[in-house]
DOKE-455955 format. One line per 5 residues: their letters; for each residue x, y, z of N, C-alpha, C. Coordinates in pm, whole numbers, plus 50000, padded with zeros to 5 digits. Each point is the difference from the previous one (the first is absolute). Example, Ala and Ser with C-alpha at 12.3 -4.5 7.8 and 13.67 -1.06 7.14 Angstrom:
<dotis>
AS> 51319/49431/50780/49911/50119/50000/50090/50120/50000; 49965/50105/49928/50082/50119/50006/49923/50109/50073;
</dotis>
This chain:
<dotis>
MAPTK> 50431/49284/45256/49870/50066/50015/50014/50117/50098; 49950/50116/49962/50008/50119/50086/49904/49987/50117; 50037/50052/50115/49910/49994/50116/49871/50075/49973; 49889/49951/50053/49872/50069/49985/49998/50125/50087; 49905/50087/49976/49991/50125/50076/49980/49973/50150;
PTLEL> 49909/49908/50039/49987/49972/50144/50130/49947/50062; 50073/49919/49923/50126/49946/50052/50102/50111/50019; 50008/50091/49903/50092/50113/50011/49965/50086/50120; 49869/50022/50021/49959/50084/50113/50035/49933/50133; 49986/49868/50006/50037/49928/50121/50150/50011/50026;
LRSLS> 50080/49985/49897/50145/50010/50014/50040/50140/50045; 49933/50102/49946/50030/50136/50041/49962/50024/50147; 49886/49945/50040/49957/50015/50139/50099/49933/50095; 50047/49883/49962/50096/49928/50084/50133/50077/50011; 50046/50054/49888/50126/50075/50004/49984/50127/50082;
DEHVL> 49884/50066/49988/49976/50120/50080/49998/49966/50150; 49940/49886/50035/49998/49958/50140/50140/49973/50051; 50082/49934/49919/50138/49971/50040/50078/50130/50024; 49979/50098/49915/50068/50129/50016/49957/50067/50130; 49871/50001/50025/49950/50063/50123/50053/49930/50124;
RALMT> 50001/49867/49999/50049/49926/50117/50150/50024/50021; 50074/50015/49892/50143/50030/50013/50020/50135/50067; 49918/50098/49963/50014/50132/50060/49949/50003/50144; 49919/49901/50039/49954/49992/50139/50107/49947/50094; 50102/49938/49944/50108/49946/50082/50129/50081/49987;
QRQAT> 50015/50075/49890/50123/50076/49978/49983/50151/50018; 49877/50045/50022/49969/50142/50018/50020/50081/49871; 50116/49990/49937/50019/50061/49869/50101/49915/49923; 49984/50000/49869/50090/49918/49917/49996/50049/49857; 50107/49975/49928/50004/50028/49856/49934/49885/49926;
RAEIA> 49975/50020/49874/49942/49892/49920/50093/49880/49995; 50130/50023/49995/50095/49889/49998/49995/49924/50132; 49989/50072/50112/49993/49934/50131/49870/49922/50016; 49891/50055/49947/49872/49928/50005/50007/49872/49917; 50063/50010/49882/50015/49881/49915/50080/49893/50072;
AATGL> 50108/50040/50068/50083/49904/50072/49923/49937/50115; 49915/50078/50067/49925/49949/50117/49885/49909/49960; 49940/50025/49884/49882/49925/49960/50028/49888/49901; 50112/50009/49930/50028/49902/49896/49935/50034/49868; 49932/50114/49994/49940/50044/49875/50106/50064/49910;
SKPTV> 49973/50002/49872/50094/50064/49909/49992/50151/50016; 50108/50069/49962/50001/50146/50012/49892/50067/49914; 49976/49953/49875/49891/50060/49922/49863/49982/50066; 49978/49881/50060/49872/49975/50066/49983/50092/50120; 50108/50018/50079/49995/50090/50115/49976/50144/49954;
SESVR> 50066/50041/49893/49984/50136/49949/49855/50027/49962; 49937/49902/49934/49860/50017/49960/49910/50007/50123; 50027/49916/50100/49919/50002/50123/50015/50133/50072; 50123/50047/50010/50024/50128/50067/49928/50114/49926; 50003/49993/49867/49931/50103/49922/49850/49999/50031;
RLSAN> 49940/49879/50000/49856/49990/50026/49966/50047/50142; 50078/49956/50096/49973/50033/50140/50024/50148/50028; 50096/50058/49932/50026/50143/50016/49885/50081/49941; 49946/49951/49889/49893/50072/49933/49875/50012/50087; 49973/49898/50083/49880/50008/50085/50030/50039/50144;
GSVVD> 50125/50041/50026/50034/50051/50133/50034/49895/50103; 50009/49874/49960/50032/49894/50095/50148/49997/50036; 50084/50053/49912/50145/50009/50019/50042/50141/49962; 50099/50055/50069/50045/50136/49970/50152/50003/49982; 50043/50094/49920/50142/50030/49984/50042/50080/50123;
TGERT> 50098/49952/50075/50042/50067/50124/50080/50127/49973; 50050/50015/49877/50087/50112/49970/50146/49969/50024; 50028/49884/50060/50139/49961/50026/50052/49919/49883; 50129/50015/49974/50064/49929/49891/50125/49928/50050; 50034/49893/49931/50123/49929/50035/50120/50086/49964;
TGRGR> 50110/49978/50069/50123/50074/49974/50110/49903/49963; 50108/50052/49951/50114/49916/49965/50006/49974/49851; 50081/49904/49964/50020/49970/49859/49880/49924/49943; 49983/50010/49871/49894/49927/49934/49874/50084/49984; 49898/49934/49952/49874/50066/49970/49931/50044/50129;
VGTYY> 49944/50121/49998/49930/50052/50117/49865/49930/50013; 49970/49954/50123/49874/49932/50026/49908/50085/50085; 49870/49987/49979/49899/50075/50075/49946/49913/50112; 49989/50058/50118/49942/49927/50113/49849/50022/50004; 49929/49887/50013/49855/50002/50011/49958/49951/50138;
ALPAT> 49883/50043/50044/49950/49961/50131/49848/50007/50001; 49940/49951/50106/49856/50018/50019/49976/50145/50040; 49883/50054/49972/49972/50140/50034/50010/50023/50151; 50041/50119/50038/50007/50036/50142/49862/50000/50063; 49895/50007/49918/49863/50002/50051/49946/49860/50028;
TRSAL> 50081/49896/49976/49955/49864/50030/49968/49989/50148; 49879/49955/50030/49953/50004/50138/50045/49878/50080; 49978/50007/50130/50046/49896/50091/49883/49916/50052; 50034/49898/50078/49899/49915/50064/50007/50022/50150; 49888/49981/50066/49992/50009/50145/50005/49860/50059;
VASLA> 50083/49983/50102/50004/49875/50076/49971/50036/50145; 49907/49929/50064/49962/50032/50137/49994/49874/50084; 50029/50017/50128/49994/49889/50096/49920/50045/50122; 49901/49919/50037/49919/50026/50118/50031/49891/50102; 50070/50036/50107/50046/49901/50097/50001/50061/50139;
PEGIV> 50004/49917/50105/50004/50054/50136/50119/50092/50025; 50110/49975/49927/50120/50082/50019/49985/50140/49943; 49899/50021/49918/49977/50130/49940/49951/49988/49857; 49959/50111/49943/49952/50004/49862/50106/50069/49915; 50043/49931/49894/50109/50046/49915/49948/50024/49859;
AEAID> 50047/50107/49939/49972/50025/49858/50131/50029/49929; 50015/49943/49883/50120/50022/49919/49959/50032/49856; 50076/50087/49938/49985/50025/49857/50113/49926/49929; 49964/49915/49903/50096/49919/49926/50002/50048/49855; 50120/50031/49950/50007/50042/49861/50019/49879/49909;
VYGQV> 50000/50024/49870/50005/49892/49902/50133/49926/50001; 50101/50060/50063/50132/49936/50009/50014/49914/50125; 49892/49992/50080/50002/49917/50120/50056/50070/50123; 50015/50131/49994/50053/50076/50112/49888/50055/50087; 50021/49994/50132/49908/50065/50093/50038/50148/50003;
VARSR> 49920/50083/49937/50034/50142/49987/49945/50083/50115; 49907/49945/50076/49948/50069/50117/49937/49897/50094; 50011/50026/50129/49945/49907/50100/49950/50080/50119; 49884/49960/50050/49943/50064/50118/49942/49892/50091; 50012/50022/50130/49949/49904/50097/49931/50073/50113;
APVSR> 49889/49943/50047/49927/50060/50112/49960/49890/50097; 50010/50027/50130/49958/49899/50099/49849/49985/50001; 49956/49889/50055/49857/49975/50010/49976/49918/50127; 49885/50017/50061/49970/49926/50122/49974/49853/49968; 49998/49916/50102/49983/49856/49979/49862/49964/49949;
SPGAG> 49899/50079/50033/49864/49974/49952/49944/50129/49941; 50054/50042/49887/49969/50134/49949/49862/50016/49939; 49946/49893/49942/49874/50012/49930/50018/50058/49861; 49897/49982/49917/50011/50038/49859/50018/50149/49980; 49934/50082/50082/50008/50145/49983/50140/50054/50020;
QVART> 50064/49961/50111/50136/50049/50026/50097/49949/49896; 49986/49874/49961/50091/49944/49899/49983/50072/49867; 49876/50028/49962/49975/50069/49874/50065/50137/49999; 49983/50075/50109/50060/50134/50006/50152/49993/49997; 50056/49904/50075/50145/49987/50005/50056/49955/49865;
LQGVA> 49932/49906/49935/50044/49952/49869/49998/50113/49899; 49893/50077/49997/49994/50113/49908/50111/50101/50029; 50027/50022/50128/50102/50097/50038/50139/49961/49952; 50040/49876/50025/50136/49959/49959/50009/49988/49849; 49890/49961/49935/50001/49991/49853/50015/50138/49938;
REVAK> 49934/50100/50055/50014/50136/49947/50142/50052/50018; 50065/49961/50108/50135/50049/50026/50100/49951/49895; 49975/49886/49939/50094/49947/49901/49953/50023/49856; 49882/50058/49984/49944/50019/49866/50055/50126/49934; 50033/49990/49872/50033/50114/49916/49910/49990/49877;
GPFRL> 49874/50029/50020/49901/49977/49898/49937/49863/50020; 49899/49967/49921/49930/49872/50017/50092/49881/49973; 49984/49896/50081/50071/49875/49974/49931/49926/49887; 50080/49923/49926/49942/49921/49892/49923/49880/50055; 50048/49944/50112/49935/49884/50062/50050/49989/50143;
AVVSA> 49942/49909/50076/50041/49980/50139/49994/49852/50036; 50088/49960/50091/50002/49865/50055/50006/50013/50152; 49910/49931/50071/49986/50016/50144/50014/49865/50070; 50078/49999/50108/50010/49883/50089/49931/50035/50130; 49914/49910/50047/49923/50026/50123/50010/49883/50096;
ADPVD> 50013/50031/50128/50011/49897/50103/49862/49953/50044; 49913/49978/49905/49865/49947/50022/49959/49926/49873; 49902/49912/50008/49952/49934/49878/49942/50102/49902; 50008/49967/49872/49954/50091/49894/49903/49927/49909; 49883/50058/49980/49904/49944/49906/50057/50007/49859;
RESGR> 50009/49887/49934/50070/49996/49872/49927/50071/49888; 49869/50021/50013/49924/50066/49894/50004/50152/50014; 49978/50050/50122/49987/50144/50020/50127/50068/50047; 50092/49924/50062/50118/50061/50059/49975/50057/50138; 49878/49986/50052/49969/50046/50135/50059/49904/50103;
LVELP> 50039/50052/50114/50047/49914/50107/49881/49931/50066; 50026/49880/50050/49894/49917/50058/50019/49995/50151; 49895/50032/50074/50006/49994/50146/49977/49856/50046; 50095/49949/50077/49988/49867/50057/50000/50009/50153; 49931/49908/50067/50005/50002/50147/50140/49971/50051;
DAPFL> 50038/50067/50106/50129/49979/50067/50119/50047/49917; 49978/50078/49894/50114/50051/49924/50079/50097/50088; 50133/49984/50009/50077/50084/50091/50019/50144/49952; 49996/50024/49869/50019/50134/49945/49870/50041/49935; 49917/50076/50073/49863/50026/49956/49995/50122/49908;
LGALD> 49999/49972/49870/49994/50107/49900/49858/50032/49958; 49906/49911/50031/49865/50018/49953/49989/49965/49853; 49882/50022/49945/49975/49967/49859/50052/50114/49911; 50128/50025/50005/50062/50108/49923/49991/49971/49850; 49960/50099/49924/49992/49989/49854/50118/50078/49942;
APAVL> 50117/49935/49990/50121/50068/49955/49986/50060/49859; 49942/49929/49902/49984/50061/49868/49921/50131/50004; 49895/50004/50082/49920/50123/50010/50079/50110/50070; 50075/49964/50104/50079/50098/50074/50104/50066/49910; 50057/49924/49908/50108/50050/49914/49952/50051/49865;
AELVD> 49870/49998/49979/49946/50033/49867/50042/50138/49952; 50010/50098/50091/50036/50136/49959/50147/50011/49960; 50082/49905/50043/50143/50010/49977/50051/49905/49891; 49917/49904/49960/50043/49895/49907/49907/49995/49880; 50055/50013/49882/49919/49997/49879/49961/49858/49957;
GPVTV> 50086/49903/50031/49981/49864/49951/49958/49903/50109; 50030/49873/49981/49954/49896/50093/50072/50007/50135; 49931/49954/50103/50057/49986/50135/49993/49853/50038; 50116/49937/50014/50009/49858/50034/50023/49987/50151; 49913/49925/50069/50010/49985/50145/50006/49853/50034;
DNDVN> 50094/49963/50089/50005/49862/50048/50055/49998/50143; 49982/49886/50063/50046/49978/50136/50152/49996/50009; 50055/50050/50111/50146/50010/50013/50070/49865/49998; 49935/49895/50051/50063/49868/50000/50011/49947/49858; 49898/50024/49919/50008/49961/49859/50115/50072/49930;
WAARA> 50017/50129/50029/50110/50074/49940/50135/49945/50046; 50011/49968/50130/50126/49946/50051/50035/49867/49933; 49898/49919/49974/50024/49873/49931/50048/50025/49857; 49945/50100/49936/50046/50034/49864/50147/50044/50002; 50039/50071/50105/50140/50041/50011/50091/49878/50011;
EHSHG> 49959/49900/50075/50079/49876/50011/50009/49930/49865; 49891/50002/49926/49998/49934/49870/50084/50074/49897; 50007/50132/50014/50072/50083/49905/50151/49999/50025; 50040/50020/50126/50143/50011/50027/50039/49949/50139; 49921/49907/50052/50030/49943/50131/50030/49851/49992;
RAVGI> 49954/49928/50100/50032/49858/50010/49913/49913/49908; 49896/50056/49944/49909/49921/49916/50018/50027/49851; 50112/50060/49961/50025/50022/49857/50003/49864/49929; 49920/49988/49896/49996/49875/49925/49907/49895/50058; 49941/50028/50117/49905/49905/50063/49859/50048/49971;
RDFVY> 49921/49918/49937/49867/50041/49956/49891/49972/50102; 50029/49913/50097/49897/49964/50099/50061/50007/50139; 49960/50101/50077/50051/50011/50137/49901/50076/50086; 50024/49991/50130/49918/50069/50099/50088/50100/50074; 49947/50120/50021/50069/50101/50078/49918/50024/50127;
LFLGE> 50058/49970/50114/49932/50015/50128/50054/50125/50069; 49911/50091/50037/50040/50123/50067/49961/49994/50147; 50099/50017/50086/49978/49997/50145/50059/50127/50060; 49914/50095/50026/50043/50126/50058/49896/50046/50100; 49967/50130/50000/49891/50046/50086/49869/49936/49956;
GLGCA> 49989/49974/49873/49887/49928/49945/50045/49868/49940; 49904/49922/49950/50029/49869/49945/49946/49995/49857; 50078/49946/49909/49955/49992/49863/50070/49892/49922; 49946/49970/49884/50059/49896/49916/49968/50032/49854; 50100/49983/49916/49979/50014/49856/50032/49868/49934;
VLTDG> 49919/49963/49903/50019/49875/49927/50025/50032/49854; 50115/49955/49949/50030/50014/49858/49994/49863/49936; 49920/49988/49896/49995/49878/49920/50017/50040/49854; 50082/49924/49930/50032/50031/49860/50053/50143/49987; 50072/50047/50102/50063/50131/49995/49908/50117/50025;
EVRRG> 49874/49975/50037/49904/50107/50021/49943/49994/50142; 49979/50117/50059/49935/50007/50131/49853/49964/49985; 49954/49912/50085/49859/49961/50000/49925/50083/50103; 49912/50085/49951/49933/50096/50089/49863/49952/50048; 49944/49899/49933/49869/49951/50042/49886/50081/49942;
HAGLA> 49879/49951/50021/49881/50062/49942/49985/50145/50042; 50018/50029/50128/49980/50136/50051/50131/50065/50043; 50113/49937/49967/50128/50056/50041/50044/49959/50138; 49936/49899/50058/50027/49962/50140/50084/49874/50012; 50053/49950/49891/50085/49881/50010/50122/50031/50087;
GEIAH> 50038/49905/50085/50118/50016/50083/49975/50064/50135; 49875/50032/50033/49971/50057/50132/49996/49887/50103; 50113/49975/50063/50017/49880/50084/49972/50023/50148; 49970/50123/50040/49985/50028/50143/49893/49914/50065; 49898/49963/49923/49888/49926/50059/50004/49850/49967;
VMTVG> 50111/49953/49946/50016/49858/49977/50017/49929/50134; 49931/49888/50018/50011/49924/50125/50133/49927/50006; 50060/50002/50118/50128/49934/50021/50010/49952/50144; 50119/49959/50042/50021/49950/50136/50054/50113/50086; 49928/50033/50105/50042/50104/50091/50070/49945/50123;
PGGVA> 50033/50085/50097/50064/49954/50124/49918/49893/50070; 50071/49900/50048/49932/49890/50068/49930/49904/49906; 50025/50013/49870/49938/49910/49904/49857/50034/49966; 49953/50118/50038/49862/50041/49976/49987/50055/49858; 49897/49959/49931/49976/50050/49865/49948/50143/50007;
MRLTD> 50060/50089/49923/49956/50139/49996/50048/50066/49873; 49945/50117/49972/50044/50077/49884/50143/50049/50022; 50073/50014/49889/50138/50043/50013/50010/50133/50073; 49912/50094/49971/50007/50130/50065/49981/49991/50150; 49922/49901/50045/49972/49987/50143/50117/49939/50077;
VFDAL> 50093/49937/49928/50118/49943/50066/50079/50111/50070; 50008/50115/49940/50079/50109/50056/49931/50064/50120; 49868/49995/50000/49926/50045/50118/50024/49902/50115; 49997/49871/49968/50022/49898/50104/50141/50007/50059; 50097/50045/49919/50139/50013/50046/50031/50140/50053;
ALRRA> 49897/50085/50010/50017/50138/50048/50101/50076/49915; 49990/49987/49868/50094/50063/49908/49931/50099/49906; 49887/50054/50044/49933/50104/49922/50026/50137/50061; 49995/50102/49914/50008/50137/50050/49875/50030/50082; 50016/50079/50104/49886/50035/50085/49891/50068/49919;
GSTAI> 49878/49951/50014/49886/50059/49931/49998/49980/49851; 50075/49902/49950/50010/49979/49856/50016/49852/49970; 49968/49963/49876/50027/49863/49956/50139/49988/49938; 50073/50113/49993/50135/49997/49944/50094/49922/50092; 50091/49923/49939/50098/49923/50077/50105/50096/50055;
DVPAL> 50033/49983/50126/50103/50082/50065/50136/49938/49966; 50060/50048/49893/50123/49939/49950/50115/50009/50100; 50026/50115/50062/50108/50004/50100/49980/49900/50113; 49875/49988/50047/49972/49904/50107/50021/49858/49951; 49960/49971/49878/50019/49865/49945/50148/49965/49990;
LSAVE> 50080/50093/49947/50143/49972/49986/50067/49984/50137; 49956/50078/50097/50055/49984/50135/49963/49865/50059; 49883/49949/49961/49954/49873/50055/50073/49880/49941; 50047/50012/49876/50061/49884/49934/50152/50002/49997; 50061/50114/50032/50145/50011/49983/50083/49935/50111;
PDTES> 49963/50007/50127/50090/49946/50104/50018/49848/49988; 50110/49951/50051/50025/49856/50003/49945/49945/50131; 49868/50002/50011/49933/49955/50121/49887/49904/49965; 49948/49929/50100/49891/49906/49976/49874/50074/49954; 49975/50117/50059/49879/50075/49962/50010/50049/49856;
AAAAR> 50119/50043/49959/50018/50043/49862/49985/49883/49903; 50054/49885/50039/49985/49880/49916/49853/49962/49986; 49925/50014/50109/49858/49968/49996/49926/50098/49909; 50038/50129/50005/49936/50100/49913/50031/49972/49854; 50126/49968/49971/50037/49968/49861/49922/49879/49951;
HALAR> 49988/49899/50086/49928/49878/49960/49853/50030/49973; 49937/50080/50086/49859/50031/49982/49976/50078/49871; 50087/50097/49974/49986/50078/49876/50026/49913/49878; 50106/49919/50007/50036/49916/49886/49890/49900/49968; 49941/49942/50104/49894/49901/49976/49877/50065/49938;
AVAGV> 49967/50121/50046/49884/50070/49944/50023/50037/49854; 50119/50055/49972/50031/50039/49862/50009/49878/49909; 50063/49892/50049/50012/49878/49920/49864/49939/49969; 49906/50014/50094/49865/49949/49974/49934/50072/49885; 50018/50133/49995/49944/50078/49888/50072/49964/49870;
LSAVV> 50131/49987/50007/50076/49965/49880/49956/49865/49943; 49969/49906/50087/49956/49868/49953/49875/50014/49914; 49908/50086/50043/49877/50021/49923/50030/50070/49868; 50085/50101/50005/50033/50076/49879/50071/49911/49899; 50095/49920/50046/50076/49912/49911/49910/49894/49939;
ALTDP> 49910/49945/50080/49909/49898/49948/49913/50053/49886; 49965/50128/50008/49911/50058/49900/50072/50058/49879; 50126/50040/50018/50067/50074/49892/50119/49927/49938; 50058/49901/50069/50111/49921/49948/50117/50087/49954; 50059/50083/50090/50111/50085/49959/50133/49925/49998;
AIVLV> 50097/50057/49929/50134/49943/50000/50078/50043/50122; 49963/50116/50058/50073/50055/50114/49908/50094/50076; 50028/50014/50129/49931/50098/50084/50103/50105/50042; 49971/50125/49970/50087/50110/50042/49931/50076/50112; 50078/50035/50100/49944/50066/50118/50060/50139/50013;
GGSWG> 49915/50101/50005/50043/50138/50020/49931/50060/50120; 50025/50126/50023/49938/50068/50113/50099/50022/50113; 49963/50089/50092/50093/50046/50103/50041/49892/50099; 49915/49900/50021/50043/49890/50088/50005/49866/49927; 49938/49992/49885/50003/49873/49926/50138/49962/49953;
RHPSV> 50083/50100/49968/50135/49973/49952/50101/49984/50113; 49957/50020/50124/50093/49987/50113/50055/49856/50003; 50132/49984/50009/50059/49866/49988/49942/49896/50095; 49977/50035/50126/49949/49901/50094/49857/49961/49967; 49920/50096/49955/49862/49969/49962/49997/49917/49873;
LSAVA> 50078/50043/49901/50000/49931/49871/50048/49856/50014; 50107/49979/50076/50051/49864/50017/49900/49914/50075; 49929/50057/50098/49899/49923/50074/49884/49961/49909; 49957/50093/49913/49892/49970/49905/50044/49892/49902; 50122/50012/49949/50051/49901/49904/50008/49862/50064;
REFAD> 50045/49992/50125/50007/49870/50067/49862/49941/50021; 49907/50083/50043/49864/49953/50025/49933/49955/49871; 50021/50078/49894/49935/49970/49874/50063/49880/49931; 50123/49967/50037/50068/49884/49939/49925/49870/50029; 49919/49998/50105/49923/49880/50034/49865/49996/49931;
APRDV> 49969/50102/49921/49871/50003/49930/49996/49895/49890; 49881/49953/49965/49988/49897/49895/50059/50043/49867; 49990/50129/49968/50052/50051/49872/50098/50111/50029; 50117/49961/50042/50103/50097/50036/50060/50063/49874; 50017/50132/50003/50071/50072/49894/50101/50092/50070;
PVQAA> 50104/50044/49930/50099/50087/50063/49938/50130/50052; 50043/50041/50119/49957/50126/50060/50123/50088/50016; 50001/50115/49934/50117/50088/50001/49959/50144/50024; 50095/50079/50046/49975/50142/50022/49991/50072/49866; 49908/50096/49991/49993/50084/49881/50128/50081/49986;
AVTDE> 50040/50025/49877/50128/50067/49975/49987/50152/49990; 49886/50048/49952/49981/50144/49981/49946/50059/50130; 50080/50081/50066/49962/50054/50131/49983/50151/50001; 50049/50071/49898/49990/50145/49996/49873/50042/49925; 49895/50030/50075/49872/50041/49943/49958/49909/49884;
PALAA> 49984/49870/50024/49972/49908/49890/49872/50033/49923; 49892/50036/50072/49875/50032/49931/50016/50122/49911; 50064/50103/50052/50021/50121/49923/50091/49975/49881; 50101/49914/50018/50092/49969/49891/49925/49936/49882; 49911/49905/50031/49924/49934/49893/49900/50096/49937;
ARETA> 49940/50085/50081/49906/50099/49945/50072/50095/49905; 50124/50038/50035/50079/50085/49911/50024/49931/49865; 50038/49872/50006/50027/49927/49876/49877/49995/49911; 49885/49975/50060/49876/49994/49923/49966/50137/49943; 50018/50105/50081/49971/50135/49952/50090/50037/49883;
LQQLR> 50127/49964/50009/50093/50030/49891/49961/49928/49872; 49966/49873/50013/49959/49924/49882/49874/50059/49937; 49902/50033/50085/49876/50058/49949/50024/50137/49937; 50088/50080/50061/50029/50133/49947/50065/49991/49863; 50097/49913/49986/50067/49985/49870/49902/49949/49895;
DAIIS> 49916/49903/50035/49902/49949/49905/49902/50110/49959; 49960/50084/50098/49905/50108/49969/50061/50102/49906; 50128/50032/50019/50068/50097/49913/50012/49946/49859; 50032/49871/49988/50009/49939/49867/49864/49996/49932; 49896/49965/50075/49865/49996/49941/49957/50138/49951;
AAMRR> 50032/50104/50078/49964/50136/49959/50076/50040/49874; 50126/49959/49990/50079/50032/49880/49941/49931/49878; 49957/49875/50017/49942/49927/49887/49867/50063/49956; 49923/50049/50099/49874/50066/49966/50026/50130/49923; 50100/50074/50043/50033/50123/49927/50044/49971/49859;
RAGV> 50076/49893/49985/50045/49960/49866/49883/49968/49910; 49900/49936/50061/49883/49959/49922/49900/50115/49983; 50027/50114/50066/49909/50114/49990/49875/49984/50082; 50007/49911/50103/49882/49980/50083/49997/50101/50113;
</dotis>
């Protein structure tokens, strides 16, 4: 029985998608090379290339194979294929990158920002660095922010005692002039957890907790392989969870650092250099500081584990991964009713930005394929 027209159209769409994805990883290829990469037959690839060339989704590069045998034509995506914007809003500075369809960072710009910049300064700085890497409108954007993010609007959420005060920044609106398509915004800890799940210590683990301990405090929960953001995007905001403070006094986790004199002057941000100096020496006072921090963190972990049932707890951040702190937390948490392994996060080089890049690349490739299919259909 011959395939029906809808079935034939589906098969053609699938082969066209395979051809496009092959060219997204090889930059340019002959029809024979595309067939070898995709597993499609050479006639099927030839038909797909013909269709995609006809609507401008694929172009003849003008280059030909050399040597013995039949001359082959190299095909590629058009040079006009646009890029994606990836941005990071963090105390260390505001970063913008342009990512092409091949996964390369083709431009990067960074600008410093004050510790409590407010929405106006952040908006101006974000627009500035984004313009520096733009070569025409971006197809889409992905943003990582060191503040909670409303899951419906993409606006940042102001919380009391937040150490990096960005205000209610509306990143999609700020980038609207530079981005034609969607703007995806999420919290930096959620992005860092995705990096662990993609290529870190949580590869293949569908249920885990990522605890961030740096200038600020955060937690990401992955269940069934997905980040749980909560109704308003505030899941994982652990700074105000009650725990055990110095002297056995119950207090919010954020207040533990005030009680230990480990906050930056005039800020709720944790003074990381002071904290590391306090826990590193082999002295009784350092041991007491490690114990106080470990007990406070373990108290929060007990609550998180009871509610989420993870397979593992990964700890990241500028002081959370410190060996003496991590070992003290693991020892303290080992006495908890529901002990799970506590390990250092593996991705340490801009983990949030790395995951945002991966998401931007996936979205960019999907958008290019969708546009090609629409052109094929005459839409």
